[in-house]
C-alpha positions, -999 to 999 in steps of 0.1 A, spaced: 868 745 -310 836 744 -303 813 714 -283 779 712 -281 762 694 -250 726 683 -249 705 664 -228 674 648 -244 650 623 -235 653 587 -250 632 576 -278 643 595 -303 652 576 -335 687 578 -354 681 603 -380 666 625 -356 695 629 -338 716 634 -368 694 661 -383 695 678 -347 733 674 -352 733 691 -386 705 720 -371 733 723 -338 762 725 -356 748 748 -384 733 772 -359 770 774 -342 781 778 -379 764 807 -380 782 829 -358 815 812 -343 841 810 -375 847 773 -376 846 747 -404 815 713 -397 841 695 -387 851 712 -357 821 717 -343 815 687 -317 779 676 -310 772 650 -278 738 643 -270 729 628 -241 701 607 -238 682 607 -203 658 579 -190 622 588 -186 622 574 -148 652 598 -142 635 626 -153 605 651 -135 597 685 -144 571 702 -119 563 667 -103 556 641 -132 577 622 -149 578 634 -187 575 615 -221 596 630 -252 578 647 -281 577 637 -311 603 648 -333 588 673 -361 589 658 -397 618 669 -420 609 706 -429 633 698 -465 616 664 -470 581 678 -463 592 705 -494 604 679 -518 571 655 -516 549 683 -521 571 696 -551 569 660 -564 537 656 -564 525 689 -575 549 682 -607 533 647 -614 500 669 -610 490 640 -576 473 669 -567 456 648 -537 489 644 -521 503 676 -525 469 694 -510 476 667 -479 504 681 -471 492 717 -468 478 733 -432 446 753 -437 448 789 -446 477 778 -468 485 808 -492 506 811 -525 526 836 -542 537 834 -578 557 864 -600 526 888 -606 500 874 -587 482 880 -552 482 852 -531 468 821 -544 451 795 -517 438 766 -538 460 741 -556 436 748 -583 437 782 -588 478 780 -591 470 755 -620 446 777 -642 470 805 -635 498 785 -653 475 771 -679 483 801 -704 521 807 -687 533 771 -695 519 736 -712 544 723 -685 572 730 -659 606 706 -650 624 716 -613 664 711 -612 672 717 -580 708 732 -570 700 734 -531 677 737 -501 682 753 -471 663 753 -439 659 773 -408 642 777 -377 620 816 -376 616 829 -343 582 824 -349 566 787 -350 578 783 -389 603 766 -403 618 779 -434 628 761 -464 644 778 -496 653 754 -524 668 773 -558 676 760 -594 661 760 -634 630 756 -645 628 734 -679 598 730 -698 577 737 -727 556 773 -740 523 771 -746 537 766 -780 555 736 -779 589 756 -779 608 736 -751 629 763 -724 660 752 -698 677 769 -674 655 798 -660 663 805 -624 640 797 -596 637 800 -556 607 793 -535 600 796 -503 584 779 -478 570 778 -442 564 751 -425 544 747 -393 538 712 -373 545 693 -401 523 713 -426 531 738 -451 514 767 -445 527 795 -469 549 793 -506 560 822 -521 584 818 -555 605 841 -575 618 832 -613 631 847 -648 601 828 -668 588 867 -677 621 874 -686 630 847 -708 599 843 -723 600 885 -735 637 879 -743 641 848 -758 
C-alpha cells in the first residue's frame, strides 16, 4: 500500500489538486505493482506566510493547463475547421508530421495536403494518455478510429489512428500522426 505525501502552497483549485493526485497515482503505479485503490495520496497545504526560500516568502506558481484538454480543444477546432481557434493553441515553431509528409508548420499546409486524400474526417476517441517527458514537454497520445468521406463521396469508417502531441507552457509544439488511411484506401 504505497502512500505519497506532498507539500504545496495554498492556492491550487480542487480540479488542479485532483489532476496532481491522479498523476502521482499513475507515476507510482508505473514502478510499484499496485492497483489505483491501493495508492494513497495526501496533500499538505502551506500558508504562503509560513514558507520562505532564500529569505523571501514565495507564492505558488500557477498550475499548467491540462494537456489532454488542450489537445481535445485543438482537435475539436480542427474538425470544425475553426482554424483561428486551433492556431491560437499553437506555440511559435509548431510542427506536424502526417503519414508520408515532411514536417509542416502551418495549418493551411495540412488542409491543402488533405484535400486530395479525403473530403472530411471525424475522429472517435478510444483513449487519451498524458505523461511528462524528461524535458519541458508534456506528451499526449490519443487513439481511436477515423470516419469520413473519400474525394469521390464514398464514406469510410473504422480506420485506426494514433496522434502524439507535445505541449510546452500550455501550447502545442509538435504533432505526429499515424493512421491506416493509405492501407485502407489501397485495399477496399
